[in-house]
N, C-alpha and C positions, 0 to 999 in steps of 0.2 A: 913569583918574583918577590924578593924580600923588600922591606920598606927602605933599607939603606941603598939598595940598587936603584929603586925608583927615584929616590932623592938624588942620587948621583946623576942619573939620566936627566932629571929635571934641571939640575944646575948646569949641565953641559948644554942642553938645548936653550936655556935662558941666556947663557953666555954667547952662544952662536947668534941668537936673535939680537942681543944687544950689539954685538959687533956688526951685524948686517945693518941695523938701523943707524949706527954711527957712520958706517961707510956710505950708505945711501944719502943720509942727511948731510954728510960732509961734502959729497959730490954736488948736492943742490946748493949748499952754501958757497962752495968754491966758484960756481958759475951762476951766481945769483941773478944776474940780468937775464940770462936765458931761462932760468926757472920762473921768474916773474913774467916774462914774455909768454911762456907756455901756459901759465895759469890765466893770463889775460885772454889768450886765444881760445881757451876753453870756456870763457865767459865769467870767470871769477875775478874779483877785484885784485889789484896788485899786492895789497898787504897780505892776502891769503898765501902767496908764495913764501913770504917771510915766515909766516906762522907755521906752515908745513915744514919748511926746511929746518928751522931752528927747533921745532917740536920733535922732529925725528931725531935730530942730533942729541938733544937733551934727554929725550926718552930712552935712547940707546945707552947713554951714560948712566941713566937712572936704573936700567936693568942690571947693570954690573955692580951697583952699590946695594948691599943687602937691606939697608934701612929704607930705601926708596923704591923697592921693587914693585910693591902694590900700587903706589901712586903713579909710577912710570908706566906700568902696564895699563892702568885705567886711562891715563892721558893718551897713550898710543892707540887704545881701543877707540877713543872718540875720533 
């Protein structure tokens, strides 16, 4: 497999992952009260729901911007 083919596949997978994180984070932000309630039921503090919801949304956006890919991937990894 050539380097350009691998690069193209990596960009496609990166774009799909970014869109998935945007969708999932957007759903959590859309119904933020239920998200916070779910995190509280799991034993986490309420602010953790905000952190995860907005972190996924912003991380997904960051995966689609070439200059912020590494930072976004590191943030999503945490």
